[in-house]
C-alpha positions in Angstrom: 0.2 0.2 0.0 1.3 3.0 -0.9 1.7 5.9 1.7 -1.0 8.2 0.4 -3.5 5.3 0.7 -2.1 4.6 4.2 -2.8 8.4 5.5 -6.1 8.3 3.8 -6.9 5.3 5.4 -5.9 6.7 9.2 -7.9 9.6 8.4 -10.8 8.0 7.9 -10.2 6.0 10.8 -9.9 8.4 13.8 -9.0 12.0 11.9 -10.8 14.1 9.9 -14.9 13.7 9.7 -18.1 14.8 8.5 -18.7 18.1 9.7 -22.2 17.4 9.6 -21.9 14.7 11.7 -23.0 14.7 15.8 -20.6 14.6 18.1 -20.5 11.3 20.2 -21.0 12.3 23.8 -18.1 10.7 25.5 -19.0 7.4 25.9 -19.5 5.5 29.5 -18.0 2.0 29.9 -21.5 -0.6 29.8 -21.6 -4.3 30.3 -21.9 -6.7 27.3 -25.7 -7.3 27.1 -27.9 -6.1 24.3 -30.3 -3.4 26.2 -27.5 -2.5 28.8 -25.2 0.0 26.5 -25.0 3.3 26.3 -22.9 6.4 24.7 -22.4 6.7 21.2 -23.9 3.1 19.9 -26.6 3.3 22.2 -28.1 6.9 23.1 -30.2 7.0 26.1 -34.0 6.8 26.0 -36.2 9.7 27.4 -35.6 11.9 29.8 -34.7 12.3 32.6 -31.7 10.8 32.6 -31.0 8.2 36.2 -27.7 8.3 37.8 -27.2 6.8 40.9 -25.5 4.7 43.1 -26.8 1.7 44.7 -26.2 0.0 48.1 -27.7 -2.9 50.1 -27.8 -2.6 53.6 -29.2 -4.7 56.7 -32.4 -4.0 58.2 -30.5 -2.6 61.1 -28.5 -0.2 60.0 -28.3 3.0 60.9 -27.9 6.0 58.5 -24.4 8.2 59.4 -24.0 12.1 59.4 -23.3 12.6 55.4 -21.9 16.3 56.0 -19.2 17.9 57.7 -19.1 21.3 59.5 -16.2 22.6 56.8 -18.1 20.6 53.4 -19.9 21.6 51.3 -22.7 19.6 51.1 -25.9 20.6 52.9 -28.4 18.3 54.0 -32.2 18.5 54.4 -34.6 17.1 56.5 -35.8 13.8 55.1 -39.5 13.1 53.9 -41.2 9.5 53.9 -43.1 8.2 50.9 -45.1 5.0 50.1 -44.8 3.3 46.3 -46.4 0.8 45.4 -45.2 -0.3 41.9 -46.2 -3.3 39.8 -43.7 -4.7 37.1 -44.3 -6.6 34.3 -42.5 -8.8 31.9 -42.2 -11.6 29.2 -42.6 -15.3 30.8 -38.4 -15.7 30.6 -37.8 -12.2 32.0 -36.3 -10.5 28.6 -36.9 -6.9 29.6 -35.2 -7.6 33.5 -32.2 -9.6 31.7 -31.8 -6.7 29.6 -31.4 -4.3 32.4 -34.8 -3.0 31.0 -38.2 -2.6 33.3 -42.3 -1.6 32.6 -43.5 -0.5 35.5 -47.0 1.0 36.9 -46.7 2.9 40.3 -49.7 6.1 41.4 -47.3 8.8 39.1 -47.7 6.5 35.9 -46.3 4.2 33.8 -42.7 4.0 33.4 -40.3 2.3 30.9 -36.5 2.3 31.8 -33.9 1.4 29.3 -30.6 1.5 28.0 -28.8 1.6 31.5 -24.4 0.9 31.4 -22.7 0.8 34.7 -18.9 1.0 35.8 -19.7 -1.1 38.6 -21.0 1.8 40.9 -22.5 4.2 39.3 -25.8 3.0 37.2 -27.0 5.7 34.5 -30.3 4.8 32.8 -32.8 6.6 30.7 -36.2 6.1 31.3 -39.5 7.1 29.6 -42.9 8.6 31.2 -45.8 6.9 29.1 -49.2 8.3 29.0 -52.3 5.7 30.5 -54.5 4.7 33.4 -52.6 3.9 36.5 -55.5 1.3 36.9 -55.9 -0.3 33.9 -54.4 -3.8 33.9 -51.9 -4.2 31.3 -49.2 -1.6 29.8 -50.9 1.4 27.2 -49.5 0.2 24.0 -46.8 2.9 23.8 -44.8 1.4 26.8 -45.4 -2.3 25.1 -43.9 -0.8 21.9 -41.0 0.7 23.4 -40.3 -2.6 24.7 -40.9 -4.7 21.5 -37.3 -5.0 20.8 -37.0 -7.4 23.6 -40.2 -9.2 24.3 -40.7 -9.6 20.2 -43.7 -10.1 20.6 -44.6 -12.0 22.9 -47.1 -11.1 25.9 -46.7 -9.9 28.8 -47.7 -10.0 32.7 -48.0 -8.7 36.3 -44.5 -10.2 37.4 -43.5 -8.9 40.4 -45.1 -6.2 42.8 -43.0 -4.0 45.1 -44.3 -1.8 47.9 -41.9 0.7 49.1 -41.5 2.6 52.3 -39.0 5.2 50.9 -37.4 8.1 53.7 -36.3 10.8 51.3 -33.0 13.4 51.9 -32.3 16.0 49.9 -28.6 16.7 49.0 -27.5 20.4 47.6 -24.6 22.6 48.1 -24.2 25.7 50.1 -24.6 27.9 47.4 -27.5 26.3 46.3 -27.1 24.1 43.5 -28.3 20.7 43.6 -26.6 17.6 44.5 -29.5 15.2 44.5 -31.3 13.0 47.1 -30.4 9.8 49.4 -33.2 7.1 49.2 -33.4 4.6 51.8 -35.4 1.8 50.7 -37.3 -1.0 52.9 -39.1 -3.2 50.2 -42.0 -6.0 50.3 -41.7 -8.2 47.3 -45.2 -9.3 47.0 -47.1 -11.9 44.2 -48.2 -9.8 41.9 -51.7 -12.0 42.1 -51.7 -13.5 45.8 -50.5 -10.1 47.4 -48.7 -12.6 49.5 -44.9 -11.6 50.6 -42.4 -13.5 49.1 -38.8 -11.6 50.1 -38.1 -8.1 52.0 -35.1 -6.3 51.4 -33.0 -2.3 52.3 -31.0 -0.7 49.8 -30.0 2.9 49.7 -29.7 4.9 46.5 -27.7 7.5 45.7 -29.4 9.8 43.2 -27.2 12.6 41.6 -27.5 15.6 39.8 -25.6 15.6 36.1 -23.3 17.6 37.4 -22.2 15.5 40.2 -18.4 14.4 39.7 -16.5 11.4 41.5 -14.4 13.9 43.9 -18.0 14.9 45.3 -20.3 11.9 45.7 -17.4 9.6 46.9 -16.6 10.7 50.5 -20.8 10.1 50.7 -20.5 6.7 49.8 -17.4 6.2 51.9 -19.2 7.4 55.0 -22.4 4.7 54.2 -20.2 2.2 53.7 -18.0 3.1 56.7 -21.2 2.6 58.9 -22.1 -0.5 57.5 -23.7 -0.4 54.2 -21.9 -2.9 51.2 -20.5 -2.2 48.0 -22.0 -0.3 45.5 -24.2 -2.5 43.7 -25.8 -1.3 40.2 -28.4 -4.0 40.2 -32.0 -2.7 39.7 -34.6 -3.6 42.1 -36.6 -5.4 40.2 -33.9 -7.7 39.1 -33.5 -8.5 43.5 -37.4 -9.0 43.4 -36.9 -11.5 40.8 -33.4 -13.2 42.2 -31.6 -16.1 39.7 -34.7 -16.0 36.8 -33.5 -12.2 36.4 -29.8 -12.5 36.6 -29.4 -14.8 33.6 -27.4 -13.7 30.5 -29.5 -11.2 28.3 -30.8 -12.8 24.9 -27.2 -10.9 23.1 -24.3 -11.0 25.1 -21.2 -9.4 23.3 -18.3 -11.9 24.0 -15.0 -10.7 24.6 -12.2 -12.2 22.4 -9.2 -13.9 23.6 -5.8 -12.8 21.9 -5.6 -15.6 19.3 -9.8 -15.9 18.8 -10.9 -18.6 16.4 -12.4 -18.1 13.3 -15.6 -19.1 15.1 -14.9 -16.7 17.8 -14.8 -13.7 15.6 -17.8 -14.5 13.7 -19.3 -15.2 16.6 -18.6 -11.2 18.3 -18.9 -9.7 15.0 -22.7 -11.0 14.8 -23.9 -10.6 18.5 -22.1 -6.8 18.7 -24.2 -5.6 15.6 -27.3 -7.4 17.1 -26.7 -5.5 20.3 -26.3 -2.6 18.6 -29.9 -2.8 17.2 -31.5 -3.8 19.8 -30.0 -1.0 22.0 -31.3 1.6 19.2 -34.8 0.8 18.9 -36.7 2.3 21.0 -34.6 5.9 20.5 -35.7 5.2 16.9 -39.7 4.5 17.6 -39.5 7.3 19.5 -38.3 9.5 16.4 -36.8 12.8 18.3 -33.0 11.8 18.2 -31.4 10.8 14.5 -28.3 9.3 16.1 -30.7 6.4 17.0 -31.7 5.8 13.4 -28.4 6.1 12.4 -27.3 3.9 14.9 -29.5 1.1 13.5 -28.7 1.7 10.2 -24.5 0.8 11.1 -25.8 -2.1 12.6 -28.2 -3.6 10.0 -25.4 -2.6 7.3 -22.5 -4.1 9.3 -24.7 -7.0 9.5 -25.0 -7.2 6.1 -21.1 -6.8 5.0 -20.1 -9.2 7.7 -22.3 -12.1 6.5 -20.8 -11.7 3.4 -17.4 -11.1 5.0 -17.8 -14.5 7.0 -19.4 -16.7 3.2 -16.9 -19.0 3.1 -17.0 -20.0 6.9 -21.4 -20.1 7.2 -24.0 -21.7 5.8 -24.5 -19.7 2.6 -28.3 -20.5 2.2 -28.9 -19.1 6.2 -26.7 -16.0 5.3 -28.2 -15.2 2.4 -32.1 -15.5 3.6 -30.7 -13.0 6.2 -29.2 -10.4 4.6 -32.2 -10.5 2.4 -34.0 -9.4 5.1 -31.4 -6.8 6.8 -31.7 -5.0 3.3 -35.0 -4.7 4.2 -34.6 -3.3 6.8 -31.6 -1.0 5.6 -34.3 -0.1 3.1 -37.1 2.0 5.5 -34.2 3.0 8.2 -32.2 4.9 5.7 -35.1 6.8 3.8 -35.6 8.7 7.4 -31.9 8.7 8.0 -31.5 10.3 4.5 -33.8 12.8 5.6 -32.3 13.8 9.0 -28.6 14.4 6.7 -30.0 16.6 4.5 -32.2 18.9 7.0 -29.0 18.5 9.7 -27.0 20.1 6.2 -29.7 22.4 4.9 -30.5 23.8 8.5 -26.6 24.5 9.4 -26.3 26.7 6.0 -29.6 28.7 6.4 -28.7 30.8 9.2 -26.2 32.1 6.6 -29.0 33.3 3.7 -29.9 36.5 2.7 -33.9 37.3 3.8 -35.4 36.2 0.7 -33.3 32.9 0.0 -34.0 32.3 3.8 -37.6 32.4 3.1 -37.0 30.2 0.0 -34.6 27.4 2.3 -37.6 27.8 4.7 -39.7 26.4 2.2 -37.1 23.7 2.0 -37.1 22.8 5.1 -40.5 22.2 5.8 -41.3 19.9 2.5 -37.9 17.5 4.1 -39.7 17.7 7.2 -42.9 16.4 6.1 -40.9 14.1 4.0 -39.2 12.7 7.1 -42.5 12.9 8.7 -44.2 10.5 6.2 -41.2 8.2 6.4 -41.1 7.7 9.9 -44.6 6.3 9.9 -43.6 3.8 7.3 -40.6 2.9 9.3 -42.8 2.9 12.7 -45.0 0.5 10.8 -41.8 -1.5 9.9 -41.0 -1.9 13.3 -44.4 -3.3 14.5 -45.0 -5.8 12.0 -44.5 -9.4 12.8 -41.6 -9.4 9.6 -39.7 -7.5 12.3 -40.2 -9.7 15.1 -39.8 -12.5 13.6 -36.2 -10.7 11.9 -35.5 -9.9 15.4 -35.7 -13.5 16.4 -33.4 -14.6 13.8 -31.4 -12.2 14.4 -31.2 -13.3 18.0 -29.9 -16.8 17.1 -27.5 -15.8 15.1 -25.5 -13.5 17.6 -26.0 -16.9 19.9 -25.3 -19.4 17.3 -24.2 -18.7 14.6 -24.1 -20.9 11.3 -20.5 -21.8 11.6 -19.7 -24.3 9.3 -15.8 -24.4 8.3 -14.3 -26.7 10.9 -9.8 -25.7 11.4 -8.0 -28.4 11.3 -4.8 -28.1 9.5 -4.8 -24.5 9.0 -4.4 -22.0 11.5 -7.4 -19.5 12.4 -5.2 -16.6 12.1 -4.9 -17.7 8.4 -8.2 -18.7 7.9 -8.8 -14.7 9.2 -6.0 -13.5 7.1 -8.0 -14.8 3.7 -11.3 -13.6 4.4 -9.8 -10.0 4.7 -7.5 -10.1 2.5 -9.6 -9.2 -1.0 -11.6 -6.6 0.9 -8.6 -4.8 1.8 -7.4 -5.2 -1.4 -10.4 -3.8 -3.0 -10.5 -0.9 0.0 -7.2 0.1 -1.0 -7.9 0.2 -4.8 -10.4 2.3 -4.0 -8.5 4.9 -1.5 -6.0 5.2 -4.5 -8.7 6.0 -6.8 -9.2 9.2 -4.7 -8.6 12.5 -6.0 -5.7 14.5 -3.9 -8.0 16.2 -1.9 -11.0 14.2 -1.4 -14.4 15.7 0.0 -15.7 14.5 3.0 -18.5 12.6 1.3 -16.1 11.0 -0.9 -14.2 10.0 2.3 -17.3 8.6 3.9 -18.6 6.9 1.2 -15.3 5.2 1.4 
C-alpha cells in the first residue's frame, strides 16, 4: 500500500470526519449485554436520565451524618413516602435480563432502558408513558418501546414492590443540587396473591448530572464506614425476582481472547451488531433523536457486510436469507436517515442566507420535514410488523449460535481470518488510491 493510501485510511479511522455529523457524547463504559449499553452506539431513551449509586444495607443499618461542618454538602430534613409498583415482563423475563423495566405506580407508567454501569454508578434513561394507572395491562406505547426485547411475546405482571422510602435532599452551600439519598425498605409481593415473597433494604444515591466523583465519593465512603455494602447496580426488580432475572440477556457480546478462533470472531461480530440494533430500537420508535436511526442503520449495514465477509465460513443459504431481510430493514431506515442528513446540512446553511434566500430555504426545510415524517410513519409500521419480530428472532438466534460450518483442522485460524479480509482490504486500498489528491468529506465517507 502506498503512503497516500495509508494516510487517507488513517484519516478515515481517527482523523478527519464529516463536519455535519453529530458529535458523540463521551461514552460510558457499559456491560456487554444488549439493552445495557449507552454512549454513541446506544443513545439513552427519553428524559430524565437517572444517575444513581445503590448500596445494600441490613435491616438494622443506621444512617450516619452525611456532611461535616467544613464541607460543601448541605443535608435537608428527610420526608417519607410509600410507593406501590407493579412490574411487567415476559414469561422468560426478557426485560429484567436485559436491564430494562416496565412498571406502573400511582404516578404513572414508566419504561426504563439503556442502562450502563461502571460497577458503582448506574445510568439509565427513563420514559414516562401516559395511561390509566388502574389498567391491568400497560398502554400500547409502553409495550411498543420494549418490543425489540419482547419480540411479540406477551407480557404480564411478574412482581409487586411496596416500598417505604425515606428521601433526603442534598445540595451544595450555594443552593445548587447534588441529588438525594433515599433509604428504601422493600416488600416483594406476588402480583396475583399479594403474599409477601421476600423483603430487602437498600440505599440509592440519586445524583444530579453535574455531580462528579470527587463529590459523591465521600458520601459513599461515610455510608460504607457505617456498614453499607459495596455499590451494587442491580435494579430492584432484578433483586426481587432473583436468579431468573440475573441470567444472561438474550444477546451477550463476548470478549475475544488474544488468539481467537474464526468461529469466535464470527460470533462476536454478529452479536455486537445485533446488540447495537436492539439498543437503538427504542430511540428509533420515539423518533426524536436522529442518532438512534443512524446507529440502527449502521448495525443493519454492518451485519450485511459481515455476513458477506464470512460467507466462506457460514451456511450460505442462512446468511443470504438474513442479508435479504436486513436489506429490507436498511432500506426503510435509510429513507429516514437520508432525510435527517439533508435537514441537518440545509439547516446549518440557512442562517447565513439573505432574507429572500432564507425564505426559500425554509420552504425546502418544511418539505423535508414533511418527507421525514412520512418516512418515519412507514418505518414505524415496519418496526411494528410480524416481519420485523421474526427478523429480530432470527438475529438473536444468529447472535447466540451463528451457523459456522468451517472447522479448521490443518489450517491455522489466523490464516483463515487473513484470507477472509485479504480481498476486501485490497479493494479498499484500490478505492482509496483512486480518490483525488484532496478528497471531499463525502468521498471519504463513502469509502
